[in-house]
Structure formats: structure tokens, C-alpha cells
A tleap script that builds the chain and sets N, CA, C and O, in Angstrom:
source leaprc.protein.ff14SB
mol = sequence {
  NMET ASP LEU SER LEU GLU ASN LYS LYS ILE
  GLU LEU ILE GLN TRP LEU SER THR LEU ASN
  ASP LYS MET LEU ILE ASP LYS LEU MET GLU
  LEU ARG ASN LYS GLU LYS THR ASP TRP TRP
  ASN GLU ILE SER ALA ASP GLU LYS LYS SER
  ILE GLU LYS GLY ILE GLN ASP ALA ASN LYS
  GLY GLU LEU THR SER HIE SER ASN VAL LYS
  GLY ILE TYR GLU LYS TRP CLEU
}
set mol.1.N position { 78.981 130.631 193.890 }
set mol.1.CA position { 78.169 130.173 195.010 }
set mol.1.C position { 77.387 131.354 195.576 }
set mol.1.O position { 77.958 132.411 195.845 }
set mol.2.N position { 76.090 131.174 195.755 }
set mol.2.CA position { 75.213 132.225 196.267 }
set mol.2.C position { 75.342 132.315 197.788 }
set mol.2.O position { 75.324 131.307 198.495 }
set mol.3.N position { 75.470 133.537 198.261 }
set mol.3.CA position { 75.572 133.750 199.701 }
set mol.3.C position { 74.231 133.472 200.371 }
set mol.3.O position { 73.171 133.718 199.796 }
set mol.4.N position { 74.295 132.961 201.583 }
set mol.4.CA position { 73.061 132.775 202.340 }
set mol.4.C position { 72.497 134.142 202.701 }
set mol.4.O position { 73.208 135.145 202.638 }
set mol.5.N position { 71.253 134.186 203.071 }
set mol.5.CA position { 70.604 135.439 203.435 }
set mol.5.C position { 71.345 136.141 204.572 }
set mol.5.O position { 71.553 137.353 204.521 }
set mol.6.N position { 71.736 135.399 205.580 }
set mol.6.CA position { 72.440 135.995 206.720 }
set mol.6.C position { 73.779 136.574 206.277 }
set mol.6.O position { 74.159 137.657 206.720 }
set mol.7.N position { 74.487 135.876 205.423 }
set mol.7.CA position { 75.770 136.386 204.941 }
set mol.7.C position { 75.578 137.646 204.103 }
set mol.7.O position { 76.396 138.564 204.165 }
set mol.8.N position { 74.510 137.694 203.328 }
set mol.8.CA position { 74.212 138.885 202.524 }
set mol.8.C position { 73.930 140.074 203.423 }
set mol.8.O position { 74.383 141.186 203.153 }
set mol.9.N position { 73.184 139.840 204.491 }
set mol.9.CA position { 72.885 140.918 205.434 }
set mol.9.C position { 74.164 141.461 206.062 }
set mol.9.O position { 74.362 142.674 206.144 }
set mol.10.N position { 75.018 140.563 206.498 }
set mol.10.CA position { 76.282 140.972 207.126 }
set mol.10.C position { 77.134 141.754 206.139 }
set mol.10.O position { 77.725 142.775 206.492 }
set mol.11.N position { 77.198 141.276 204.900 }
set mol.11.CA position { 77.975 141.966 203.876 }
set mol.11.C position { 77.430 143.379 203.639 }
set mol.11.O position { 78.196 144.334 203.510 }
set mol.12.N position { 76.094 143.500 203.582 }
set mol.12.CA position { 75.483 144.825 203.393 }
set mol.12.C position { 75.749 145.748 204.581 }
set mol.12.O position { 76.036 146.932 204.400 }
set mol.13.N position { 75.655 145.213 205.776 }
set mol.13.CA position { 75.918 146.019 206.974 }
set mol.13.C position { 77.355 146.523 206.958 }
set mol.13.O position { 77.610 147.693 207.244 }
set mol.14.N position { 78.280 145.652 206.628 }
set mol.14.CA position { 79.682 146.056 206.578 }
set mol.14.C position { 79.894 147.128 205.512 }
set mol.14.O position { 80.587 148.115 205.757 }
set mol.15.N position { 79.314 146.944 204.355 }
set mol.15.CA position { 79.448 147.913 203.277 }
set mol.15.C position { 78.827 149.254 203.671 }
set mol.15.O position { 79.420 150.312 203.459 }
set mol.16.N position { 77.624 149.194 204.245 }
set mol.16.CA position { 76.921 150.409 204.646 }
set mol.16.C position { 77.711 151.186 205.688 }
set mol.16.O position { 77.719 152.417 205.670 }
set mol.17.N position { 78.363 150.491 206.580 }
set mol.17.CA position { 79.119 151.169 207.637 }
set mol.17.C position { 80.318 151.936 207.090 }
set mol.17.O position { 80.864 152.794 207.784 }
set mol.18.N position { 80.735 151.648 205.872 }
set mol.18.CA position { 81.884 152.349 205.283 }
set mol.18.C position { 81.478 153.467 204.322 }
set mol.18.O position { 82.334 154.200 203.825 }
set mol.19.N position { 80.173 153.599 204.058 }
set mol.19.CA position { 79.714 154.600 203.090 }
set mol.19.C position { 79.882 156.025 203.611 }
set mol.19.O position { 79.632 156.316 204.781 }
set mol.20.N position { 80.309 156.895 202.715 }
set mol.20.CA position { 80.402 158.320 203.032 }
set mol.20.C position { 79.638 159.160 202.016 }
set mol.20.O position { 79.591 160.385 202.134 }
set mol.21.N position { 79.047 158.519 201.034 }
set mol.21.CA position { 78.318 159.197 199.959 }
set mol.21.C position { 76.911 159.543 200.452 }
set mol.21.O position { 76.047 158.670 200.535 }
set mol.22.N position { 76.684 160.815 200.779 }
set mol.22.CA position { 75.387 161.240 201.325 }
set mol.22.C position { 74.243 160.968 200.353 }
set mol.22.O position { 73.167 160.542 200.774 }
set mol.23.N position { 74.458 161.207 199.056 }
set mol.23.CA position { 73.393 160.979 198.075 }
set mol.23.C position { 72.993 159.507 198.030 }
set mol.23.O position { 71.805 159.194 197.942 }
set mol.24.N position { 73.957 158.609 198.089 }
set mol.24.CA position { 73.651 157.183 198.077 }
set mol.24.C position { 72.922 156.780 199.357 }
set mol.24.O position { 71.972 155.998 199.319 }
set mol.25.N position { 73.368 157.312 200.474 }
set mol.25.CA position { 72.700 157.015 201.746 }
set mol.25.C position { 71.260 157.530 201.715 }
set mol.25.O position { 70.351 156.849 202.189 }
set mol.26.N position { 71.046 158.725 201.161 }
set mol.26.CA position { 69.689 159.270 201.039 }
set mol.26.C position { 68.817 158.374 200.161 }
set mol.26.O position { 67.649 158.143 200.476 }
set mol.27.N position { 69.376 157.872 199.064 }
set mol.27.CA position { 68.622 156.963 198.186 }
set mol.27.C position { 68.268 155.678 198.915 }
set mol.27.O position { 67.160 155.161 198.764 }
set mol.28.N position { 69.188 155.166 199.693 }
set mol.28.CA position { 68.910 153.953 200.471 }
set mol.28.C position { 67.820 154.202 201.505 }
set mol.28.O position { 66.976 153.339 201.745 }
set mol.29.N position { 67.842 155.386 202.118 }
set mol.29.CA position { 66.804 155.741 203.089 }
set mol.29.C position { 65.443 155.841 202.404 }
set mol.29.O position { 64.438 155.399 202.961 }
set mol.30.N position { 65.401 156.417 201.203 }
set mol.30.CA position { 64.153 156.492 200.439 }
set mol.30.C position { 63.619 155.092 200.158 }
set mol.30.O position { 62.424 154.839 200.308 }
set mol.31.N position { 64.495 154.193 199.754 }
set mol.31.CA position { 64.091 152.807 199.494 }
set mol.31.C position { 63.542 152.161 200.758 }
set mol.31.O position { 62.513 151.487 200.727 }
set mol.32.N position { 64.231 152.373 201.858 }
set mol.32.CA position { 63.775 151.814 203.138 }
set mol.32.C position { 62.402 152.356 203.513 }
set mol.32.O position { 61.527 151.598 203.930 }
set mol.33.N position { 62.212 153.658 203.369 }
set mol.33.CA position { 60.922 154.261 203.710 }
set mol.33.C position { 59.822 153.777 202.788 }
set mol.33.O position { 58.689 153.577 203.227 }
set mol.34.N position { 60.132 153.587 201.530 }
set mol.34.CA position { 59.131 153.085 200.583 }
set mol.34.C position { 58.701 151.669 200.960 }
set mol.34.O position { 57.528 151.320 200.831 }
set mol.35.N position { 59.641 150.862 201.421 }
set mol.35.CA position { 59.339 149.493 201.821 }
set mol.35.C position { 58.434 149.448 203.046 }
set mol.35.O position { 57.713 148.471 203.251 }
set mol.36.N position { 58.468 150.506 203.866 }
set mol.36.CA position { 57.638 150.556 205.067 }
set mol.36.C position { 56.250 151.115 204.782 }
set mol.36.O position { 55.403 151.149 205.674 }
set mol.37.N position { 56.009 151.550 203.554 }
set mol.37.CA position { 54.733 152.159 203.204 }
set mol.37.C position { 53.613 151.118 203.293 }
set mol.37.O position { 53.760 149.987 202.830 }
set mol.38.N position { 52.521 151.514 203.881 }
set mol.38.CA position { 51.357 150.640 204.004 }
set mol.38.C position { 50.698 150.485 202.634 }
set mol.38.O position { 50.355 151.481 201.997 }
set mol.39.N position { 50.519 149.244 202.176 }
set mol.39.CA position { 49.950 148.996 200.852 }
set mol.39.C position { 48.563 149.614 200.721 }
set mol.39.O position { 48.147 149.958 199.615 }
set mol.40.N position { 47.845 149.759 201.823 }
set mol.40.CA position { 46.496 150.338 201.778 }
set mol.40.C position { 46.536 151.749 201.197 }
set mol.40.O position { 45.625 152.156 200.475 }
set mol.41.N position { 47.584 152.485 201.512 }
set mol.41.CA position { 47.711 153.851 201.015 }
set mol.41.C position { 48.127 153.901 199.544 }
set mol.41.O position { 48.117 154.970 198.934 }
set mol.42.N position { 48.488 152.769 198.980 }
set mol.42.CA position { 48.980 152.715 197.608 }
set mol.42.C position { 47.920 152.234 196.609 }
set mol.42.O position { 48.120 152.342 195.399 }
set mol.43.N position { 46.792 151.702 197.107 }
set mol.43.CA position { 45.786 151.175 196.193 }
set mol.43.C position { 44.730 152.230 195.875 }
set mol.43.O position { 44.604 153.235 196.574 }
set mol.44.N position { 43.979 151.981 194.814 }
set mol.44.CA position { 42.983 152.954 194.359 }
set mol.44.C position { 41.749 152.956 195.266 }
set mol.44.O position { 41.546 152.045 196.068 }
set mol.45.N position { 40.941 153.991 195.119 }
set mol.45.CA position { 39.690 154.095 195.889 }
set mol.45.C position { 38.754 152.938 195.540 }
set mol.45.O position { 38.077 152.407 196.422 }
set mol.46.N position { 38.706 152.540 194.263 }
set mol.46.CA position { 37.856 151.409 193.858 }
set mol.46.C position { 38.313 150.116 194.517 }
set mol.46.O position { 37.487 149.308 194.941 }
set mol.47.N position { 39.626 149.914 194.606 }
set mol.47.CA position { 40.137 148.709 195.260 }
set mol.47.C position { 39.786 148.718 196.741 }
set mol.47.O position { 39.430 147.680 197.299 }
set mol.48.N position { 39.882 149.868 197.378 }
set mol.48.CA position { 39.524 149.974 198.796 }
set mol.48.C position { 38.051 149.667 199.007 }
set mol.48.O position { 37.692 148.941 199.934 }
set mol.49.N position { 37.187 150.223 198.140 }
set mol.49.CA position { 35.745 149.958 198.244 }
set mol.49.C position { 35.454 148.477 198.092 }
set mol.49.O position { 34.626 147.929 198.820 }
set mol.50.N position { 36.128 147.824 197.154 }
set mol.50.CA position { 35.920 146.400 196.920 }
set mol.50.C position { 36.319 145.579 198.146 }
set mol.50.O position { 35.603 144.659 198.542 }
set mol.51.N position { 37.444 145.908 198.733 }
set mol.51.CA position { 37.899 145.201 199.934 }
set mol.51.C position { 36.934 145.436 201.086 }
set mol.51.O position { 36.582 144.497 201.802 }
set mol.52.N position { 36.504 146.679 201.273 }
set mol.52.CA position { 35.566 146.990 202.356 }
set mol.52.C position { 34.239 146.266 202.163 }
set mol.52.O position { 33.641 145.800 203.133 }
set mol.53.N position { 33.771 146.167 200.911 }
set mol.53.CA position { 32.531 145.432 200.639 }
set mol.53.C position { 32.710 143.955 200.976 }
set mol.53.O position { 31.814 143.329 201.542 }
set mol.54.N position { 33.870 143.402 200.626 }
set mol.54.CA position { 34.153 142.008 200.951 }
set mol.54.C position { 34.137 141.755 202.444 }
set mol.54.O position { 33.634 140.727 202.896 }
set mol.55.N position { 34.680 142.676 203.207 }
set mol.55.CA position { 34.683 142.546 204.663 }
set mol.55.C position { 33.263 142.631 205.209 }
set mol.55.O position { 32.893 141.861 206.095 }
set mol.56.N position { 32.462 143.563 204.686 }
set mol.56.CA position { 31.065 143.678 205.118 }
set mol.56.C position { 30.295 142.402 204.794 }
set mol.56.O position { 29.539 141.903 205.628 }
set mol.57.N position { 30.484 141.875 203.590 }
set mol.57.CA position { 29.820 140.621 203.210 }
set mol.57.C position { 30.216 139.489 204.154 }
set mol.57.O position { 29.363 138.715 204.590 }
set mol.58.N position { 31.498 139.391 204.467 }
set mol.58.CA position { 31.976 138.333 205.362 }
set mol.58.C position { 31.379 138.498 206.754 }
set mol.58.O position { 30.994 137.518 207.392 }
set mol.59.N position { 31.303 139.747 207.223 }
set mol.59.CA position { 30.718 139.992 208.543 }
set mol.59.C position { 29.241 139.612 208.593 }
set mol.59.O position { 28.731 139.251 209.653 }
set mol.60.N position { 28.552 139.690 207.456 }
set mol.60.CA position { 27.130 139.305 207.381 }
set mol.60.C position { 26.960 137.816 207.102 }
set mol.60.O position { 25.836 137.317 207.036 }
set mol.61.N position { 28.079 137.105 206.939 }
set mol.61.CA position { 28.010 135.671 206.654 }
set mol.61.C position { 27.749 135.366 205.195 }
set mol.61.O position { 27.455 134.220 204.851 }
set mol.62.N position { 27.846 136.342 204.344 }
set mol.62.CA position { 27.615 136.156 202.906 }
set mol.62.C position { 28.929 135.746 202.248 }
set mol.62.O position { 29.628 136.559 201.643 }
set mol.63.N position { 29.238 134.466 202.385 }
set mol.63.CA position { 30.501 133.940 201.905 }
set mol.63.C position { 30.275 132.841 200.874 }
set mol.63.O position { 29.226 132.198 200.851 }
set mol.64.N position { 31.265 132.640 200.033 }
set mol.64.CA position { 31.268 131.532 199.080 }
set mol.64.C position { 32.423 130.622 199.449 }
set mol.64.O position { 33.542 131.087 199.662 }
set mol.65.N position { 32.156 129.333 199.524 }
set mol.65.CA position { 33.201 128.400 199.942 }
set mol.65.C position { 34.324 128.338 198.911 }
set mol.65.O position { 34.132 128.611 197.726 }
set mol.66.N position { 35.482 127.976 199.401 }
set mol.66.CA position { 36.643 127.847 198.530 }
set mol.66.C position { 36.398 126.800 197.453 }
set mol.66.O position { 36.751 127.009 196.292 }
set mol.67.N position { 35.805 125.694 197.823 }
set mol.67.CA position { 35.565 124.628 196.838 }
set mol.67.C position { 34.599 125.093 195.750 }
set mol.67.O position { 34.762 124.708 194.592 }
set mol.68.N position { 33.599 125.907 196.085 }
set mol.68.CA position { 32.661 126.435 195.099 }
set mol.68.C position { 33.383 127.374 194.130 }
set mol.68.O position { 33.203 127.282 192.916 }
set mol.69.N position { 34.187 128.263 194.668 }
set mol.69.CA position { 34.935 129.203 193.830 }
set mol.69.C position { 35.916 128.442 192.949 }
set mol.69.O position { 36.058 128.747 191.765 }
set mol.70.N position { 36.585 127.461 193.518 }
set mol.70.CA position { 37.533 126.655 192.747 }
set mol.70.C position { 36.832 125.964 191.588 }
set mol.70.O position { 37.378 125.883 190.488 }
set mol.71.N position { 35.627 125.466 191.831 }
set mol.71.CA position { 34.859 124.826 190.768 }
set mol.71.C position { 34.503 125.801 189.635 }
set mol.71.O position { 34.548 125.448 188.457 }
set mol.72.N position { 34.154 127.022 190.016 }
set mol.72.CA position { 33.789 128.028 189.020 }
set mol.72.C position { 34.990 128.407 188.155 }
set mol.72.O position { 34.861 128.548 186.939 }
set mol.73.N position { 36.138 128.570 188.771 }
set mol.73.CA position { 37.324 129.059 188.071 }
set mol.73.C position { 38.337 127.966 187.713 }
set mol.73.O position { 39.458 128.261 187.298 }
set mol.74.N position { 37.936 126.714 187.876 }
set mol.74.CA position { 38.855 125.592 187.669 }
set mol.74.C position { 39.507 125.592 186.287 }
set mol.74.O position { 40.678 125.238 186.151 }
set mol.75.N position { 38.756 125.987 185.269 }
set mol.75.CA position { 39.307 125.932 183.921 }
set mol.75.C position { 40.454 126.930 183.726 }
set mol.75.O position { 41.233 126.785 182.784 }
set mol.76.N position { 40.573 127.944 184.601 }
set mol.76.CA position { 41.656 128.910 184.488 }
set mol.76.C position { 42.807 128.618 185.453 }
set mol.76.O position { 43.863 129.246 185.383 }
set mol.77.N position { 42.591 127.668 186.344 }
set mol.77.CA position { 43.642 127.356 187.346 }
set mol.77.C position { 44.611 126.335 186.844 }
set mol.77.O position { 45.544 125.966 187.557 }
savepdb mol mol.pdb
quit
């Protein structure tokens, strides 16, 4: 039987409270810090430029409707 999310959290908290292994705790801290990393800092310069261009286009009202895009790409959906 799979534990519910809340039960898993409680189990992890209990386990973590008993840990004395500094190296394991450091690894867990690294994982936690990585999870807090902003995805913007992880993407390439080209991806950032593309997103910024999309925002500029949207701000100028240069948008394509969802139904139009869906029609164009329907054969792949």
C-alpha cells in the first residue's frame, strides 16, 4: 500500500530528525537548494531571447489564437 503524501512527509521528517551523517545531510541540503533554483537561471541565452521576444510580441498585441495554433499543429497533437 502506497503511503499518502502527508504520511510520506511525516516519515521523512522523523527519519531526518534522527540523522547524524553530516555527508548525507549535506547532500540533502544540496538537493533542497537545487530545487529552489530559479529555472530562468538554468536556461540558455537563446531560450531567454525567445521568451523575451514572445513577451514583447504579446505586449504589442501580436498574438496568435490558440485555435489557430491548434489547427496548424493538429496533425502532431
